[in-house]
N, C-alpha and C positions, 0 to 999 in steps of 0.2 A: 561405246567407243569403237571406232573403226580405224583401219590403217590410214585412211585419208586424213583423219584428224591429226595423226602423227606427222604425216607428210606436210600438212598445212602449217603445223606448229614449227616444224623444222625449218621451213622456208622463212617464216617470220622471225624465228629466233636467230637464224644465220644472217638474214638481211637487215634485221632491226628496222624494217621499213615496210609498211603494209602495201604500198604501191609497188615497190620492187618485188616483193614476195608474190603479189598477185600476178604480176607480169611473168615471173619465173614459173608459176603454176598454170599460166594460161587461163586464169579465171578473173572475174570482176572483183574489185576490192570489197564492196559491201558483203557479198556472201562469205568472203574469207574472214572478215571481221566477225560475222555471226558464228561461223564454225569455231573460231578461237574462243569466243564467249561461251559457246556451248561446252567446249572442252573444259574450260575453267569451272563452269557450274558443276559439271560431272565430277571433277576432281575435288571441288570444294576449296580450291586455293587460287590465288591470283598469280598468274605466270608472268604477266607483263605489266610494266608501268607505262601508261600512255599519257603523253602530253600533246598539245597541238602540233609540236614540231618533232618530237622524238619518241622512240619506243625503246624501252630498256627491259632487260630480264630481271625479275626478282630472284633472290637466292634460290627459291623453290623452282623458278623457271630455268635457271642455269643447270640445276641438278636434273630437272626433267628433260631438258634439251640433250644433255649428255646421254641419258638412257635412251631417249628417242632415236638419236643417231645410231647407237649400238643396235637397237631393235630393228630399225629399217635396213641397216647394212646386213644384219643377219638374215632378214627375210629375203633380201636380194640375193645373197650368197646361196641360200637354200634353194631358191628358184633356179639359179644358174647351175648349181650342182645337180638338181633334179633333171634339168635339160641335158647336161653332159652325160649323166648316167643313162638316160633314155636313148641317147645317141651312141652309147657304147664307147665313149672316149674317156670315161672315168669309171673306176671301179676296181675290182680285184679278180684275178684269175689264177687258179692253181693248176699246174701242168705236171702230169706224170709221164715218164719217158722210159722206154725200153733201153736196155744197156747199150746196144750198138749205136743208137741215135743220141745217147747222152753225151758222147764225145765229139759229135759232128754237127748234127742238125740243131740240137738244143742250144748250144752257144750262139749260133747264127740267129735262131729264133728270138732268144732273149734280147740280143742286141737290136734286131730289127723292130721288136715291140717297143723298146726304149726310145727308138727314133720316131716310129710312126704313131705310137699311142703312149706318150709320156705320162698321161694322167692315169694309166692303168697300172696298178701294183701287181707285179708278176712274182709268184713263188713257184719253185720247181722241186720235183722229187725225181732224181735220176736212178738208174739201175734197178728199175722195178720190173719184176716178172709179170706176165699178163694176168694171172689170177689176182695178184695183189692190186694191180691197176683197176681191174673190174670191181673188186671189193671197195676200193677207195672211191671210184666213180659213183657207185650205188649209194654209199654211205655219205657222200658229200665231202669226202676228204680231198678230192681233186675235181676240177671242172672239165678237164680235157686230158685224154690219155693218148699217147703216141705209142702204139704197140703193134705186134705182129698178129695177123689173122690166123685161124678163124676166131671170130668173136661171137660166141653163142650165149647171149644173155638178153632176156626180154627187157625192152625199154632202153637198150643201148643203140644209138645211131652211129654208123660209121661211114667214113668216106676214105677212099684210097688216096694217100698222099704221094707215093712214088713206089717204084719197084727197085729193089737193090740186088745187084748181082752177088753171087756167093764167091768167097775166097777160101783158100786153104791157108790157115795160119801155121807156119812151120818153124821149128828151131832154125836159126841162121846157118848152122852147120849141117842141116839135113841134106840127104842125097838129092832131094827134089827142089831144094831152095833156089837153085839157079835156073830153073825152067821158066819159060814164058807162060805156060799153062800146065795144070795137072788135071787128071780126071779122078772121079770118085774111085774108080777101080785101082788107080795108082796107090790109093791109101788103104788098100785091102788088109795089108799085114801090119798096119800101124796101131799103136795105142792111141786112144782118143781122150781128149779132155772135153767135156760137154757141160752144158748148163743142166741144173738139176731136173730130172725127169718126173715121171709119175704124174703127168698132167700139169705140172707147174711151169713148163717152158715149151713154147712153140718151137724154138730152135732145136731142142732135144728131140722132139718128135720128128722134125724135118730131117735132121741128120740120120735118124733111124730109118726114115722112109727112103731117102735117096740111096743109102747104103743097101737097103733091101732091094731096090730097083737094080743095083749093080750086082746083086746076088750074094750078099754077105751081111752078117750082123757085126756092127762095129765093136771092137774090143775096148770097152770103156775103162780107162785107168783111174780117172777121177771126175767127180761131179762138183760143180761150183755154182754159186748163186749170182756171182757178179762177173760181168764181161772183163773187167780189168784184171780180176784174179785168174780168169781163164787164159788170157794172153800172157800173164806173168808166168803161169805154169808151162805154157808152150815155150817161152824163152828159157825156162829152166831145163828143158829137154824131157819133161814128163810125158809129152805126147804131142799129137797134132790136133787141130780143131778146124771145123768148118764154120765160117762166120759171115755175116752180111758185110758188104764192102765198106760201109761207114766205120766199121771197127778199125780199119787201117789208120784212122785218126789217132788211135792209141799207138804212138811211135815209141815202142819199148825196145830197148837194146836187146839183141839176141833173137828177134822175130823177123821173119820174112813173110809177106803176104803175096800169094800167087793166085791169079784168077783160076777159078774152077771151070773146066770145060764139060759140056758145051755152055756157051754164054747164056743160053736160055734158062739155066739153073739160077733161080733167084727167089726172093721172098718179098712180099709187099709190106709196106709200112702204112698203117691206117691211123686216122684220127677218130677217136671215139668220144661220145658225150651222151649224157642222159637228159640234158635240157638245152633249150635254145634261149639265148639272150643276145642283146645287142653287143655286149662285150665279147662273148664267145664268137659271134659272127665276124666281128672285126679281127679277132685273133686268127681265125681260120683264113680270113682274107690275106693277112700278112703271111701266113704259112703257105698258102697256095702260090703267092708271088715268089717265095723262096724256092719252091720245089717244081715250078712249072718248067 
C-alpha cells in the first residue's frame, strides 16, 4: 500500500463518483478504478458499493475514509512543519542574557521575535554571568548567549552585537550625582558595589582594570550576582557602581546614572553560540536589525 492509494480512495470517498474523482486527481478513470480494487484486495474488505449510477461507502469504507483523511492531513502537516523548521520559521530557541541587557535589549528582542518569527518558541534566562552562560551553551541548556567578552572557550562562535558606554551608578544624593559626566578618578575614594569576581564576572574584572589604569584599587563594599541587586544597593547608599549604559533601564528610585568620561570607556556585547541552525540564523538576523 502506498500513499497514492489513500489519496485515490479519499477522492472517490469524498466525491462518491469515479469520474469526478478522476478529474480531481488528474488521472483517467480506468486506472483509478483499478487502484481502488487493488486497495480493497489488499485490505480484504469491500470499501465501496458500486452500481451503474451510484457509488456508496460501505460501513468499513466510511471508517476507512475517516482514518485516511486523518493520515493524509497528518502527512501534509508533517511535510509543512519540516519545511518550516528547515527555513528557520518554526522551532525553539533558548536565550541567555547578561544582567545589563536583561532589562533593555532582551525585552525588545523577545517582542521583535514574536512579530518576525511567530512560529518560533522563545525561552529566556536573564541575569546570567558569563561562566554560567558558557556552561549552559556547551551543555545545550541555551542556544544563544548575550554576554560580555572575552569569551575563551573552544567551539563557541561569537559576533559583536554592539558597544555600550559605561556609566557611574550613584546614590541620588551623592555629591557627584548632579554632574554631566564623572571620571574614574572622581570615584577614587568611594565604596564600590560590584558583580561577584574571581573570574565569574566580566564587569568585575573590567572595573578593577579601569580603576587600576586610574592608579588605584577600588574599595569593594559588597559583591552581588545580579544587576538588579547591585543597583538596589547603590540606591540604598551602600556604594557606587560602574555599569554598562543599558543598566539605566533599571529605573530604581534613589539612583542617578552619570556618563563615565571619557566616552571611549565602554564594553562590548556579543552573541555567542555553539551551533548553527536556520532558527538561530533568523534570530541573529532580528538581533542585528535591533542593534544596527
